[in-house]
KOLDO-360059 format. One record per residue (C-alpha): residue number from 1; residue in one letter; chain; z, y, x. Coordinates in nm, 4 decimals. Layout:
<sites>
num, residuo, cadena, up, north, east
NUM, A, A, Z, Y, X
...
</sites>
This chain:
<sites>
num, residuo, cadena, up, north, east
1, X, A, -0.0007, -0.0007, -0.0007
2, X, A, -0.0546, 0.3617, 0.0960
3, X, A, 0.2842, 0.4934, 0.2060
4, X, A, 0.3472, 0.8663, 0.2304
5, X, A, 0.6592, 1.0617, 0.3198
6, X, A, 0.7024, 1.4025, 0.1618
7, X, A, 0.9916, 1.6402, 0.2097
8, X, A, 1.0313, 1.8928, -0.0696
9, X, A, 1.3216, 2.1147, -0.1780
10, X, A, 1.5606, 1.9366, -0.4120
11, X, A, 1.6868, 2.2642, -0.5622
12, X, A, 1.5768, 2.1787, -0.9168
13, X, A, 1.8175, 1.8846, -0.9400
14, X, A, 2.1715, 1.9787, -0.8459
15, X, A, 2.3378, 1.7408, -0.6010
16, X, A, 2.6690, 1.7579, -0.7855
17, X, A, 2.5251, 1.6712, -1.1268
18, X, A, 2.3139, 1.3909, -0.9689
19, X, A, 2.6277, 1.2430, -0.8095
20, X, A, 2.8133, 1.2559, -1.1426
21, X, A, 2.5230, 1.0806, -1.3211
22, X, A, 2.4930, 0.8095, -1.0543
23, X, A, 2.8710, 0.7537, -1.0529
24, X, A, 2.8773, 0.7296, -1.4347
25, X, A, 2.5840, 0.4847, -1.4385
26, X, A, 2.7387, 0.2594, -1.1700
27, X, A, 3.0878, 0.2742, -1.3239
28, X, A, 2.9544, 0.1604, -1.6619
29, X, A, 2.7569, -0.1273, -1.5105
30, X, A, 3.0192, -0.2497, -1.2633
31, X, A, 3.3485, -0.1734, -1.4402
32, X, A, 3.3003, -0.1054, -1.8111
33, X, A, 3.0374, -0.3634, -1.8994
34, X, A, 2.9416, -0.5827, -1.6067
35, X, A, 2.6516, -0.8165, -1.6745
36, X, A, 2.5919, -1.1583, -1.5199
37, X, A, 2.2746, -1.0367, -1.3462
38, X, A, 2.1884, -0.7539, -1.1120
39, X, A, 2.0761, -0.4622, -1.3264
40, X, A, 1.7817, -0.2528, -1.2134
41, X, A, 1.8129, 0.1264, -1.2011
42, X, A, 1.5059, 0.2958, -1.3422
43, X, A, 1.3877, 0.6503, -1.2963
44, X, A, 1.2391, 0.7792, -1.6238
45, X, A, 1.0317, 1.0969, -1.6213
46, X, A, 0.8758, 1.2841, -1.9132
47, X, A, 0.5863, 1.5027, -1.8081
48, X, A, 0.4823, 1.8190, -1.9849
49, X, A, 0.1673, 2.0297, -1.9713
50, X, A, -0.0577, 1.7302, -1.9139
51, X, A, -0.3685, 1.6688, -2.1257
52, X, A, -0.4467, 1.2993, -2.0873
53, X, A, -0.8016, 1.3606, -2.2101
54, X, A, -0.8865, 1.6349, -1.9613
55, X, A, -0.6494, 1.6338, -1.6665
56, X, A, -0.7152, 1.4290, -1.3563
57, X, A, -0.5129, 1.1087, -1.3344
58, X, A, -0.2924, 1.0683, -1.0277
59, X, A, -0.1519, 0.7736, -0.8346
60, X, A, 0.0687, 0.7573, -0.5294
61, X, A, 0.2909, 0.5084, -0.3495
62, X, A, 0.5922, 0.5848, -0.1338
63, X, A, 0.8406, 0.3736, 0.0643
64, X, A, 1.1974, 0.4617, -0.0273
65, X, A, 1.4750, 0.4795, 0.2380
66, X, A, 1.6763, 0.2001, 0.0758
67, X, A, 1.5634, -0.1408, -0.0507
68, X, A, 1.5209, -0.0947, -0.4248
69, X, A, 1.3673, -0.4195, -0.5534
70, X, A, 1.5241, -0.7085, -0.3554
71, X, A, 1.4244, -0.9660, -0.6180
72, X, A, 1.0545, -0.8709, -0.6109
73, X, A, 0.8708, -1.1952, -0.5288
74, X, A, 0.6157, -1.1613, -0.2491
75, X, A, 0.3808, -1.4412, -0.1407
76, X, A, 0.1786, -1.4665, 0.1826
77, X, A, -0.1852, -1.5782, 0.1551
78, X, A, -0.2266, -1.6828, 0.5127
79, X, A, -0.4314, -1.8301, 0.7903
80, X, A, -0.2664, -2.1029, 0.9938
81, X, A, -0.0742, -1.8529, 1.2072
82, X, A, 0.0743, -1.6551, 0.9154
83, X, A, 0.1550, -1.9709, 0.7163
84, X, A, 0.3606, -2.0935, 1.0135
85, X, A, 0.5324, -1.7568, 1.0437
86, X, A, 0.6026, -1.7455, 0.6684
87, X, A, 0.7512, -2.0931, 0.6761
88, X, A, 0.9823, -1.9942, 0.9649
89, X, A, 1.0895, -1.6819, 0.7751
90, X, A, 1.1332, -1.8802, 0.4484
91, X, A, 0.8805, -1.6615, 0.2671
92, X, A, 0.6578, -1.8295, -0.0002
93, X, A, 0.2979, -1.8825, 0.1181
94, X, A, -0.0331, -2.0443, 0.0314
95, X, A, -0.2997, -2.1474, 0.2813
96, X, A, -0.6780, -2.1074, 0.2490
97, X, A, -0.7274, -2.4702, 0.1472
98, X, A, -0.4988, -2.4217, -0.1533
99, X, A, -0.6813, -2.1019, -0.2500
100, X, A, -1.0197, -2.2756, -0.2283
101, X, A, -0.8853, -2.5620, -0.4429
102, X, A, -0.8449, -2.3156, -0.7336
103, X, A, -1.2283, -2.3006, -0.7521
104, X, A, -1.2244, -1.9409, -0.8803
105, X, A, -1.0898, -2.0833, -1.2088
106, X, A, -0.9420, -1.7798, -1.3856
107, X, A, -0.6671, -1.9842, -1.5489
108, X, A, -0.5628, -2.1428, -1.2180
109, X, A, -0.5710, -1.8097, -1.0317
110, X, A, -0.3470, -1.6607, -1.3000
111, X, A, -0.0681, -1.9045, -1.2094
112, X, A, 0.0195, -1.7566, -0.8685
113, X, A, -0.0586, -1.4093, -1.0070
114, X, A, 0.2098, -1.4634, -1.2719
115, X, A, 0.4531, -1.6382, -1.0354
116, X, A, 0.4605, -1.3557, -0.7765
117, X, A, 0.4943, -0.9786, -0.8074
118, X, A, 0.2939, -0.8955, -0.4945
119, X, A, 0.0940, -1.0548, -0.2141
120, X, A, 0.0267, -1.0080, 0.1538
121, X, A, -0.2812, -1.1620, 0.3165
122, X, A, -0.3811, -1.2299, 0.6768
123, X, A, -0.6284, -0.9685, 0.7979
124, X, A, -0.8538, -1.2618, 0.9000
125, X, A, -0.9010, -1.3747, 0.5360
126, X, A, -0.8297, -1.0690, 0.3174
127, X, A, -1.1995, -0.9705, 0.2927
128, X, A, -1.2926, -1.3258, 0.1923
129, X, A, -1.0451, -1.3415, -0.0973
130, X, A, -1.2816, -1.2025, -0.3674
131, X, A, -1.5303, -1.4785, -0.2747
132, X, A, -1.2602, -1.7471, -0.2630
133, X, A, -1.0586, -1.6455, -0.5730
134, X, A, -1.2862, -1.4260, -0.7797
135, X, A, -1.1500, -1.1039, -0.9375
136, X, A, -0.8242, -1.2503, -1.0725
137, X, A, -0.5758, -1.0813, -0.8367
138, X, A, -0.7558, -0.7474, -0.8609
139, X, A, -0.7509, -0.7623, -1.2425
140, X, A, -0.3790, -0.8334, -1.2287
141, X, A, -0.3335, -0.5278, -1.0032
142, X, A, -0.2029, -0.7535, -0.7284
143, X, A, -0.4763, -0.7594, -0.4615
144, X, A, -0.2953, -0.8232, -0.1312
145, X, A, -0.2153, -0.5726, 0.1376
146, X, A, -0.3341, -0.6834, 0.4804
147, X, A, -0.1019, -0.8115, 0.7559
148, X, A, -0.1976, -0.8611, 1.1209
149, X, A, -0.0661, -1.0899, 1.3920
150, X, A, 0.2329, -0.9407, 1.5639
151, X, A, 0.3602, -0.7674, 1.2498
152, X, A, 0.7009, -0.8782, 1.1259
153, X, A, 0.6463, -1.0570, 0.7943
154, X, A, 1.0036, -0.9993, 0.6746
155, X, A, 0.9664, -0.6270, 0.7495
156, X, A, 0.6352, -0.6176, 0.5600
157, X, A, 0.7957, -0.7908, 0.2604
158, X, A, 1.0849, -0.5461, 0.2658
159, X, A, 0.8377, -0.2570, 0.2815
160, X, A, 0.6809, -0.3793, -0.0442
161, X, A, 1.0263, -0.4310, -0.1973
162, X, A, 1.1176, -0.0749, -0.0970
163, X, A, 0.7982, 0.0894, -0.2257
164, X, A, 0.7320, 0.2426, -0.5673
165, X, A, 0.4137, 0.3647, -0.7342
166, X, A, 0.3682, 0.6547, -0.9723
167, X, A, 0.0495, 0.6390, -1.1779
168, X, A, -0.0607, 0.8493, -1.4726
169, X, A, -0.2430, 0.6252, -1.7190
170, X, A, -0.2232, 0.6575, -2.0950
171, X, A, 0.1286, 0.7932, -2.1288
172, X, A, 0.3180, 1.1027, -2.0124
173, X, A, 0.6358, 0.8950, -1.9820
174, X, A, 0.6666, 0.7392, -1.6359
175, X, A, 0.9225, 0.4767, -1.5362
176, X, A, 0.9781, 0.3150, -1.1966
177, X, A, 1.2531, 0.0948, -1.0519
178, X, A, 1.4295, 0.2911, -0.7757
179, X, A, 1.7359, 0.0745, -0.7134
180, X, A, 1.9967, -0.1602, -0.8589
181, X, A, 2.3610, -0.1356, -0.9569
182, X, A, 2.4745, -0.3235, -0.6439
183, X, A, 2.3723, -0.0353, -0.4207
184, X, A, 2.5936, 0.2279, -0.2648
185, X, A, 2.5943, 0.5521, -0.4749
186, X, A, 2.4616, 0.7590, -0.1829
187, X, A, 2.1726, 0.5144, -0.1375
188, X, A, 2.0845, 0.5455, -0.5061
189, X, A, 2.0947, 0.9261, -0.4735
190, X, A, 1.8668, 0.9148, -0.1669
191, X, A, 1.6120, 0.7022, -0.3530
192, X, A, 1.6258, 0.9268, -0.6600
193, X, A, 1.5718, 1.2420, -0.4539
194, X, A, 1.2772, 1.1105, -0.2596
195, X, A, 1.1208, 0.9559, -0.5720
196, X, A, 1.1396, 1.2777, -0.7741
197, X, A, 1.0204, 1.4952, -0.4854
198, X, A, 0.7259, 1.2680, -0.4226
199, X, A, 0.6274, 1.2678, -0.7903
200, X, A, 0.6480, 1.6484, -0.7994
201, X, A, 0.4088, 1.6617, -0.5034
202, X, A, 0.1538, 1.4657, -0.7088
203, X, A, 0.1659, 1.6970, -1.0103
204, X, A, -0.0869, 1.9776, -1.0581
205, X, A, 0.1840, 2.2412, -1.1179
206, X, A, 0.4760, 2.0715, -0.9485
207, X, A, 0.8125, 2.1194, -1.1185
208, X, A, 0.6461, 2.3058, -1.4074
209, X, A, 0.5067, 1.9692, -1.5210
210, X, A, 0.8477, 1.8007, -1.5354
211, X, A, 0.9898, 1.7898, -1.8886
212, X, A, 1.2962, 1.5747, -1.8206
213, X, A, 1.4299, 1.3202, -1.5725
214, X, A, 1.6726, 1.0392, -1.6530
215, X, A, 1.8151, 0.7452, -1.4623
216, X, A, 1.9061, 0.4284, -1.6515
217, X, A, 2.0381, 0.0837, -1.5670
218, X, A, 1.8827, -0.2142, -1.7450
219, X, A, 2.1572, -0.2373, -2.0107
220, X, A, 2.3190, 0.1041, -1.9719
221, X, A, 2.2760, 0.4461, -2.1306
222, X, A, 2.0251, 0.6950, -1.9911
223, X, A, 2.1800, 0.9656, -1.7695
224, X, A, 1.9888, 1.2950, -1.7747
225, X, A, 1.9602, 1.4552, -1.4295
226, X, A, 1.7032, 1.7249, -1.5115
</sites>
């Protein structure tokens, strides 16, 4: 994924009110009503001043400073070298022979596409994947990022698990996972700040296009931060 780092003033969201909202969210999820699973923290943004018929759509991906989606399932589509490395690192993988055995069958290709959230592919085979698999992974929005020999597979997986994507499609309400309730409050705040600042940098009029910003745990109440 394309990863950008943008530093913008955080003056529109007050640090004190952000801290109060994060503390309230985490207190509810860890003390008031703890669930038997790790709740995701979502950033929910309502845009204003956007005409979905006329205005240019935007998309951008950024790596956050703290791991935000540790349960995101990533699979390596590898040559012999990367399959060996993936096995050593205990990362799920499929070799080229397995991919060829799917025979471009859309139903068979859908199985790994459903099983995993994202893929990495050896740079030696990534260009061959459309010929081997057909368009299935691209249609699912999961075409693999490339990985070269010498790159740390675990680090590449963590990069995907730490990255978020903002994309304007058919709705002015945007929602992305920026953390989980097991994180340190300061780490959640860091991720929120960078996420919001990055989104603002994508908007045609910056902060003028932000209607409201909330953070919400999976089962908790939304906390308005702007």
